[in-house]
C-alpha positions in Angstrom: 0.0 0.0 0.0 1.3 3.5 -0.9 0.7 6.0 1.8 -1.9 8.4 0.5 -3.4 11.9 1.4 -6.9 12.4 0.1 -7.6 16.1 0.2 -11.2 17.0 0.1 -11.2 20.3 -1.7 -13.8 23.1 -1.8 -14.7 26.6 -1.1 -16.0 27.8 2.2 -19.2 26.1 3.3 -19.2 23.6 0.4 -19.9 20.7 2.7 -16.4 19.4 3.2 -16.7 18.9 7.0 -20.2 17.4 6.7 -19.0 14.9 4.2 -15.8 14.1 6.1 -18.0 13.5 9.3 -20.2 11.2 7.3 -17.2 9.4 5.9 -16.1 8.8 9.5 -19.5 7.3 10.4 -19.5 5.2 7.2 -16.0 3.9 8.1 -17.0 3.0 11.5 -20.1 1.2 10.3 -18.2 -0.8 7.8 -15.4 -1.9 10.2 -16.8 -3.0 13.6 -13.2 -3.8 14.6 -12.1 -0.2 14.4 -10.1 1.6 17.2 -10.4 5.4 17.4 -8.2 8.0 19.0 -10.1 11.3 19.0 -8.1 14.5 19.3 -10.8 17.0 18.6 -14.4 16.7 18.2 -16.4 20.0 18.2 -17.5 21.5 14.9 -14.6 20.0 13.2 -13.0 16.6 13.9 -9.4 15.3 14.2 -9.2 11.6 14.7 -7.1 8.5 13.9 -9.0 5.3 13.1 -7.3 2.0 12.9 -9.0 -0.8 10.9 -8.2 -4.3 9.7 -8.8 -4.8 6.1 -8.0 -8.0 4.2 -5.3 -8.9 6.6 -3.7 -5.5 6.8 -3.9 -3.1 9.8 -4.5 0.4 8.4 -4.3 3.8 10.2 -6.5 6.5 8.8 -6.1 10.1 9.9 -9.1 12.3 9.5 -9.1 16.1 9.7 -12.0 18.2 8.8 -10.6 21.7 9.4 -9.1 23.0 6.2 -9.4 26.8 6.5 -6.4 29.0 5.9 -4.6 29.7 9.3 -6.3 26.7 10.9 -4.8 23.8 12.7 -4.4 22.0 9.3 -1.8 24.3 8.0 0.1 24.5 11.3 1.1 21.0 12.5 -1.9 18.7 12.2 -0.9 16.9 9.1 2.5 16.3 10.5 0.8 14.7 13.6 -0.7 12.2 11.2 2.7 11.6 9.6 4.3 11.1 13.1 1.5 8.7 14.0 2.4 6.7 10.9 -1.0 7.0 9.3 -1.3 5.1 6.1 -4.1 7.2 4.7 -5.0 10.8 5.6 -8.3 12.3 4.8 -8.4 16.2 5.1 -10.2 19.2 4.0 -8.7 22.1 2.1 -9.7 25.1 0.0 -9.5 25.2 -3.7 -6.2 27.0 -3.8 -3.8 28.9 -1.7 -2.2 28.1 1.7 -4.0 24.9 2.6 -3.4 23.4 -0.9 0.3 24.4 -0.7 0.7 22.8 2.7 -0.8 19.6 1.6 1.3 19.4 -1.5 4.5 20.1 0.6 3.7 17.5 3.3 2.8 14.9 0.6 6.0 15.6 -1.3 8.3 15.7 1.8 6.9 12.4 3.1 6.4 10.5 -0.1 2.6 10.3 0.1 0.5 9.8 -3.0 -1.9 12.8 -3.3 -5.4 12.7 -4.5 -7.7 15.7 -4.7 -11.5 15.3 -4.6 -14.4 17.5 -3.7 -17.9 17.2 -2.2 -21.1 16.7 -4.2 -23.0 20.0 -4.1 -26.7 20.5 -4.7 -29.4 22.8 -3.5 -31.6 19.8 -2.8 -31.0 16.8 -0.6 -27.5 17.6 0.4 -27.5 15.0 3.2 -28.1 12.1 0.7 -25.3 13.4 -1.4 -22.9 13.6 1.6 -23.8 10.0 2.3 -23.1 8.9 -1.2 -19.8 10.7 -1.3 -18.9 9.2 2.0 -19.3 5.8 0.6 -17.3 6.7 -2.6 -14.5 7.9 -0.3 -14.6 4.6 1.5 -14.3 2.8 -1.8 -11.4 5.0 -2.7 -9.7 4.3 0.6 -10.1 0.5 0.1 -8.7 0.7 -3.3 -5.7 2.6 -2.0 -5.1 -0.1 0.6 -5.1 -2.8 -2.0 -2.8 -0.9 -4.3 0.7 -2.5 -3.5 
């Protein structure tokens, strides 16, 4: 498995945090054997979840705060690197500081980098967040199997 950062990219209030929270819930439902270490859980979340998938133990770091000058761009991605997370899911804006930090951290630590974005609609956003969370889970599982 190649270590991977999946950066969930979007403008302010685009649904990044809601979808990342839904991904966390989807992950926990899919893997009853998970272990979780929560660092922050208010409006945004920072957590590490460990799962067993097809004989592999996988650490997944999840950070929903991706605003400029937030904890993401200070030291939080490095916390996930230090914890030896195999996969990191994080939020970021569409350009600027947060994207630059993610690119730098990925490059310096030899992480594969995938950018994606939330589904956005004026109707039934919760259903779209649930669908995107399932798609993120599928992407994570594909990354785990890529040796």
